[in-house]
DODRENVO-865535 format. One record per residue (C-alpha): residue in one letter; x, y, z. Coordinates in Angstrom, 3 decimals. Each point is the difference from the previous one (the first is absolute). Last residue first. Layout:
# DODRENVO-865535
<pt resn="A" u="X" v="Y" w="Z"/>
...
//
This chain:
# DODRENVO-865535
<pt resn="X" u="-22.987" v="-17.814" w="9.482"/>
<pt resn="X" u="1.045" v="0.643" w="3.611"/>
<pt resn="X" u="3.082" v="2.077" w="0.872"/>
<pt resn="X" u="-1.954" v="2.960" w="-1.361"/>
<pt resn="X" u="-0.936" v="1.244" w="3.479"/>
<pt resn="X" u="3.615" v="1.021" w="0.653"/>
<pt resn="X" u="-0.266" v="2.744" w="-2.604"/>
<pt resn="X" u="-2.787" v="1.680" w="1.944"/>
<pt resn="X" u="2.198" v="1.058" w="2.906"/>
<pt resn="X" u="1.036" v="3.622" w="-0.523"/>
<pt resn="X" u="-2.428" v="1.070" w="-2.708"/>
<pt resn="X" u="-2.812" v="-1.960" w="1.575"/>
<pt resn="X" u="0.644" v="1.529" w="3.420"/>
<pt resn="X" u="-0.003" v="3.510" w="-1.501"/>
<pt resn="X" u="-3.357" v="-0.733" w="-1.628"/>
<pt resn="X" u="-1.389" v="-0.996" w="3.385"/>
<pt resn="X" u="1.315" v="3.150" w="1.683"/>
<pt resn="X" u="-1.483" v="2.195" w="-2.726"/>
<pt resn="X" u="-3.374" v="-1.787" w="0.050"/>
<pt resn="X" u="-0.786" v="0.893" w="3.619"/>
<pt resn="X" u="-3.197" v="1.908" w="-0.923"/>
<pt resn="X" u="-1.663" v="-3.026" w="-1.647"/>
<pt resn="X" u="-3.284" v="0.632" w="-1.818"/>
<pt resn="X" u="0.228" v="3.787" w="0.070"/>
<pt resn="X" u="3.727" v="-0.217" w="-0.694"/>
<pt resn="X" u="-0.592" v="-2.112" w="-3.107"/>
<pt resn="X" u="-2.674" v="2.465" w="-1.138"/>
<pt resn="X" u="2.443" v="2.899" w="0.395"/>
<pt resn="X" u="2.610" v="-2.037" w="-1.867"/>
<pt resn="X" u="-2.388" v="-0.423" w="-2.925"/>
<pt resn="X" u="-0.971" v="3.679" w="-0.004"/>
<pt resn="X" u="3.692" v="0.950" w="-0.114"/>
<pt resn="X" u="0.270" v="-2.114" w="-3.166"/>
<pt resn="X" u="1.199" v="-3.585" w="-0.079"/>
<pt resn="X" u="-2.360" v="-1.237" w="-2.698"/>
<pt resn="X" u="-3.240" v="-1.950" w="-0.392"/>
<pt resn="X" u="-1.761" v="2.231" w="2.526"/>
<pt resn="X" u="-3.234" v="-1.095" w="1.676"/>
<pt resn="X" u="0.412" v="-3.777" w="-0.080"/>
<pt resn="X" u="3.729" v="0.701" w="0.181"/>
<pt resn="X" u="-0.479" v="1.000" w="3.636"/>
<pt resn="X" u="-1.023" v="-3.600" w="0.675"/>
<pt resn="X" u="3.386" v="-1.130" w="-1.318"/>
<pt resn="X" u="1.930" v="2.237" w="2.372"/>
<pt resn="X" u="-2.321" v="-0.874" w="2.896"/>
<pt resn="X" u="0.753" v="-3.690" w="-0.580"/>
<pt resn="X" u="3.740" v="0.688" w="-0.152"/>
<pt resn="X" u="-0.232" v="2.003" w="3.233"/>
<pt resn="X" u="-2.010" v="-2.712" w="1.744"/>
<pt resn="X" u="2.633" v="-2.588" w="-0.883"/>
<pt resn="X" u="2.720" v="2.290" w="1.363"/>
<pt resn="X" u="-1.858" v="0.507" w="3.288"/>
<pt resn="X" u="-0.423" v="-3.769" w="0.317"/>
<pt resn="X" u="3.773" v="-0.429" w="0.102"/>
<pt resn="X" u="1.517" v="-1.679" w="-3.065"/>
<pt resn="X" u="0.363" v="-3.750" w="-0.600"/>
<pt resn="X" u="-3.589" v="-0.282" w="-1.213"/>
<pt resn="X" u="1.026" v="2.540" w="-2.663"/>
<pt resn="X" u="1.339" v="-2.940" w="-2.010"/>
<pt resn="X" u="-3.615" v="-0.637" w="-1.096"/>
<pt resn="X" u="0.170" v="3.015" w="-2.333"/>
<pt resn="X" u="-3.368" v="1.732" w="-0.110"/>
<pt resn="X" u="-2.259" v="0.313" w="-3.042"/>
<pt resn="X" u="-2.992" v="2.322" w="-0.106"/>
<pt resn="X" u="-2.730" v="-0.147" w="-2.623"/>
<pt resn="X" u="-1.908" v="3.273" w="-0.326"/>
<pt resn="X" u="-0.797" v="0.099" w="-3.723"/>
<pt resn="X" u="2.904" v="2.386" w="-0.681"/>
<pt resn="X" u="2.431" v="-2.476" w="1.525"/>
<pt resn="X" u="1.673" v="0.335" w="3.377"/>
<pt resn="X" u="3.454" v="-1.376" w="0.731"/>
<pt resn="X" u="2.048" v="-1.220" w="2.923"/>
<pt resn="X" u="3.489" v="-0.572" w="1.317"/>
<pt resn="X" u="1.822" v="0.475" w="-3.295"/>
<pt resn="X" u="2.915" v="-1.328" w="-2.031"/>
<pt resn="X" u="0.134" v="-3.766" w="0.543"/>
<pt resn="X" u="-3.736" v="-0.557" w="-0.273"/>
<pt resn="X" u="-1.426" v="-3.072" w="1.743"/>
<pt resn="X" u="-3.422" v="1.583" w="0.539"/>
<pt resn="X" u="-2.960" v="-1.034" w="2.107"/>
<pt resn="X" u="-3.402" v="1.098" w="-1.212"/>
<pt resn="X" u="-2.655" v="2.333" w="1.394"/>
<pt resn="X" u="-3.116" v="0.989" w="-1.920"/>
<pt resn="X" u="-2.263" v="2.944" w="-0.834"/>
<pt resn="X" u="1.430" v="2.544" w="2.432"/>
<pt resn="X" u="-2.540" v="2.307" w="1.657"/>
<pt resn="X" u="-0.379" v="3.613" w="-1.188"/>
<pt resn="X" u="-0.617" v="2.700" w="2.612"/>
<pt resn="X" u="2.717" v="-1.607" w="2.144"/>
<pt resn="X" u="-0.147" v="-0.157" w="3.799"/>
<pt resn="X" u="-1.281" v="-3.584" w="0.144"/>
<pt resn="X" u="2.866" v="-0.872" w="-2.346"/>
<pt resn="X" u="2.437" v="0.187" w="2.921"/>
<pt resn="X" u="-1.643" v="-2.735" w="2.051"/>
<pt resn="X" u="-0.989" v="-2.076" w="-3.035"/>
<pt resn="X" u="3.586" v="0.002" w="-1.252"/>
<pt resn="X" u="1.320" v="-1.096" w="3.393"/>
<pt resn="X" u="-2.531" v="-2.848" w="0.098"/>
<pt resn="X" u="0.758" v="-1.096" w="-3.561"/>
<pt resn="X" u="3.788" v="0.099" w="0.605"/>
<pt resn="X" u="0.085" v="-2.293" w="3.035"/>
<pt resn="X" u="-1.266" v="-3.378" w="-1.236"/>
<pt resn="X" u="1.435" v="-0.021" w="-3.529"/>
<pt resn="X" u="3.217" v="1.442" w="1.431"/>
<pt resn="X" u="0.341" v="-2.876" w="2.474"/>
<pt resn="X" u="-0.528" v="-2.506" w="-2.788"/>
<pt resn="X" u="2.566" v="1.761" w="-2.190"/>
<pt resn="X" u="2.519" v="0.111" w="2.845"/>
<pt resn="X" u="-0.428" v="-3.734" w="0.576"/>
<pt resn="X" u="0.518" v="-0.739" w="-3.683"/>
<pt resn="X" u="3.219" v="2.039" w="0.130"/>
<pt resn="X" u="1.101" v="-1.938" w="3.087"/>
<pt resn="X" u="-0.533" v="-3.321" w="-1.785"/>
<pt resn="X" u="2.041" v="1.140" w="-2.985"/>
<pt resn="X" u="2.818" v="1.521" w="2.054"/>
<pt resn="X" u="0.346" v="-3.227" w="1.970"/>
<pt resn="X" u="0.106" v="-2.077" w="-3.174"/>
<pt resn="X" u="2.687" v="2.322" w="-1.388"/>
<pt resn="X" u="2.075" v="-0.362" w="3.172"/>
<pt resn="X" u="-0.179" v="-3.803" w="0.125"/>
<pt resn="X" u="2.840" v="-0.747" w="2.451"/>
<pt resn="X" u="-2.228" v="-0.288" w="3.099"/>
<pt resn="X" u="-2.515" v="-2.157" w="-1.848"/>
<pt resn="X" u="-3.508" v="1.346" w="-0.515"/>
<pt resn="X" u="-3.238" v="-1.860" w="0.795"/>
<pt resn="X" u="-1.096" v="2.078" w="2.976"/>
<pt resn="X" u="0.768" v="3.568" w="1.006"/>
<pt resn="X" u="-0.884" v="1.251" w="3.488"/>
<pt resn="X" u="0.043" v="3.779" w="0.264"/>
<pt resn="X" u="1.412" v="0.896" w="3.388"/>
<pt resn="X" u="-0.726" v="0.781" w="3.652"/>
<pt resn="X" u="-3.362" v="-1.631" w="0.731"/>
<pt resn="X" u="-0.303" v="-1.563" w="-3.465"/>
<pt resn="X" u="-1.672" v="1.561" w="-3.029"/>
<pt resn="X" u="-0.311" v="-2.390" w="-2.899"/>
<pt resn="X" u="1.859" v="-0.687" w="-3.224"/>
<pt resn="X" u="-0.619" v="-3.108" w="-2.058"/>
<pt resn="X" u="1.707" v="-2.317" w="-2.469"/>
<pt resn="X" u="-1.373" v="-3.467" w="0.710"/>
<pt resn="X" u="2.453" v="-2.870" w="0.486"/>
<pt resn="X" u="1.175" v="0.563" w="3.546"/>
<pt resn="X" u="2.921" v="1.998" w="1.387"/>
<pt resn="X" u="-0.547" v="2.692" w="2.637"/>
<pt resn="X" u="2.318" v="2.778" w="-1.130"/>
<pt resn="X" u="-0.286" v="2.990" w="2.358"/>
<pt resn="X" u="0.287" v="3.449" w="-1.521"/>
<pt resn="X" u="0.535" v="3.003" w="2.285"/>
<pt resn="X" u="-2.409" v="2.945" w="-0.427"/>
<pt resn="X" u="1.333" v="3.428" w="-0.980"/>
<pt resn="X" u="-2.843" v="2.461" w="0.649"/>
<pt resn="X" u="-0.888" v="2.645" w="-2.601"/>
<pt resn="X" u="-3.359" v="-1.443" w="-0.966"/>
<pt resn="X" u="1.673" v="-3.391" w="-0.461"/>
<pt resn="X" u="3.763" v="-0.199" w="-0.404"/>
<pt resn="X" u="1.113" v="-3.568" w="-0.472"/>
<pt resn="X" u="3.024" v="-1.268" w="1.894"/>
<pt resn="X" u="2.819" v="-2.524" w="-0.452"/>
<pt resn="X" u="0.752" v="0.402" w="-3.713"/>
<pt resn="X" u="3.784" v="0.033" w="-0.324"/>
<pt resn="X" u="1.153" v="2.861" w="-2.202"/>
<pt resn="X" u="1.397" v="-1.056" w="-3.372"/>
<pt resn="X" u="-3.197" v="0.831" w="-1.825"/>
<pt resn="X" u="0.110" v="3.651" w="1.111"/>
<pt resn="X" u="2.470" v="0.914" w="-2.739"/>
<pt resn="X" u="-2.167" v="-1.844" w="-2.524"/>
<pt resn="X" u="-3.050" v="1.945" w="1.165"/>
<pt resn="X" u="1.853" v="3.291" w="-0.493"/>
<pt resn="X" u="1.006" v="-1.081" w="-3.495"/>
<pt resn="X" u="-3.591" v="-0.868" w="-0.833"/>
<pt resn="X" u="-1.200" v="3.379" w="1.300"/>
<pt resn="X" u="2.422" v="1.887" w="-2.219"/>
<pt resn="X" u="-0.737" v="-2.200" w="-3.026"/>
<pt resn="X" u="-3.766" v="0.446" w="0.303"/>
<pt resn="X" u="0.413" v="3.751" w="0.471"/>
<pt resn="X" u="2.015" v="0.246" w="-3.216"/>
<pt resn="X" u="-2.414" v="-2.077" w="-2.085"/>
<pt resn="X" u="-2.991" v="1.954" w="1.325"/>
<pt resn="X" u="1.649" v="3.366" w="-0.745"/>
<pt resn="X" u="1.278" v="-0.807" w="-3.509"/>
<pt resn="X" u="-2.257" v="2.539" w="-1.746"/>
<pt resn="X" u="0.378" v="2.480" w="2.877"/>
<pt resn="X" u="3.803" v="-0.128" w="-0.066"/>
<pt resn="X" u="-0.003" v="0.312" w="-3.784"/>
<pt resn="X" u="-2.191" v="3.110" w="0.162"/>
<pt resn="X" u="2.138" v="1.513" w="2.778"/>
<pt resn="X" u="3.114" v="-0.455" w="-2.130"/>
<pt resn="X" u="-1.731" v="1.594" w="-2.997"/>
<pt resn="X" u="-0.942" v="3.070" w="2.031"/>
<pt resn="X" u="3.547" v="0.327" w="1.369"/>
<pt resn="X" u="1.282" v="0.149" w="-3.573"/>
<pt resn="X" u="2.432" v="-2.439" w="-1.611"/>
<pt resn="X" u="3.047" v="1.899" w="-1.305"/>
<pt resn="X" u="2.524" v="-1.390" w="2.461"/>
<pt resn="X" u="-0.766" v="-3.586" w="-1.047"/>
<pt resn="X" u="-1.917" v="-2.149" w="2.446"/>
<pt resn="X" u="0.543" v="-2.565" w="2.735"/>
<pt resn="X" u="-2.687" v="-0.127" w="2.680"/>
<pt resn="X" u="0.958" v="-1.771" w="3.212"/>
<pt resn="X" u="-2.435" v="-1.324" w="2.586"/>
<pt resn="X" u="1.198" v="-1.017" w="3.472"/>
<pt resn="X" u="-1.448" v="-2.965" w="1.904"/>
<pt resn="X" u="3.355" v="-1.763" w="-0.035"/>
<pt resn="X" u="0.123" v="0.146" w="-3.767"/>
<pt resn="X" u="-2.627" v="1.151" w="-2.473"/>
<pt resn="X" u="1.193" v="1.034" w="-3.462"/>
<pt resn="X" u="-1.727" v="2.090" w="-2.673"/>
<pt resn="X" u="1.462" v="0.996" w="-3.347"/>
<pt resn="X" u="-1.102" v="2.855" w="-2.256"/>
<pt resn="X" u="0.864" v="-0.589" w="-3.641"/>
<pt resn="X" u="2.682" v="1.144" w="-2.451"/>
<pt resn="X" u="2.943" v="0.281" w="2.391"/>
<pt resn="X" u="2.537" v="2.617" w="1.159"/>
<pt resn="X" u="-0.077" v="0.037" w="3.801"/>
<pt resn="X" u="-1.796" v="2.044" w="2.602"/>
<pt resn="X" u="-0.762" v="-2.050" w="3.092"/>
<pt resn="X" u="-3.109" v="0.915" w="1.982"/>
<pt resn="X" u="-0.650" v="-1.673" w="3.331"/>
<pt resn="X" u="-3.535" v="-0.698" w="1.170"/>
<pt resn="X" u="-0.312" v="-0.377" w="3.762"/>
<pt resn="X" u="-2.753" v="-2.350" w="1.177"/>
<pt resn="X" u="-2.735" v="1.392" w="2.237"/>
<pt resn="X" u="-2.288" v="-1.048" w="2.846"/>
<pt resn="X" u="-1.780" v="-3.256" w="0.748"/>
<pt resn="X" u="-2.485" v="-0.207" w="-2.877"/>
<pt resn="X" u="2.631" v="1.638" w="-2.217"/>
<pt resn="X" u="0.420" v="3.587" w="-1.240"/>
<pt resn="X" u="2.947" v="0.516" w="-2.420"/>
<pt resn="X" u="2.535" v="2.586" w="1.112"/>
<pt resn="X" u="1.714" v="2.052" w="-2.728"/>
<pt resn="X" u="3.420" v="1.044" w="-1.294"/>
<pt resn="X" u="2.366" v="-1.499" w="2.541"/>
<pt resn="X" u="3.359" v="0.191" w="-1.766"/>
<pt resn="X" u="1.919" v="-2.341" w="-2.295"/>
<pt resn="X" u="3.453" v="0.848" w="-1.386"/>
<pt resn="X" u="1.146" v="-3.589" w="0.716"/>
<pt resn="X" u="-2.853" v="-2.320" w="0.796"/>
//
């Protein structure tokens, strides 16, 4: 990355990724992602407007690679706990044939997974998080939606790698099941964020005013996501 400098910061679900700009004689604009850092390589004559256009066109591809690299870095960490609603719960392997996860007195009891089967453990824990999300999210959505002039049409779980939630023009809301690892306040913020889109399909001042009306503590929750959200993508 010789002659590269921080040119831009790309928003991510959990914060930002620095975008370095390297000026070098070449015919096309190149993009590299390494160590969670994005590098644009372009000739000196390429305009700032064109660089921003290319960055936006390749946005999903770039974010996917950044998050995948972060997950790969986390893959080498021993999985001994699962964070649920912000609390790190120890994992207790119980043996057996059936893959299950249940709440024990002081730990999450995992059945049917060998101690050396990391991928199997991640799979069963991801299914557990999805089940927990399918139970909790509807009740939290109903609580906050009661204050909305327009009710949501439907709630679905999302496995998106680049966003925590979404709201379609017809009122369907999708929430990322990985949010089950975050504190309840963060889940409520994401729900309020998407409910605000029922009134404003943008991020205008009016949108943020509606978000604050639904959830006044949204700034603290968003800050938590930017600081800690990357760790939630350890599960696919």
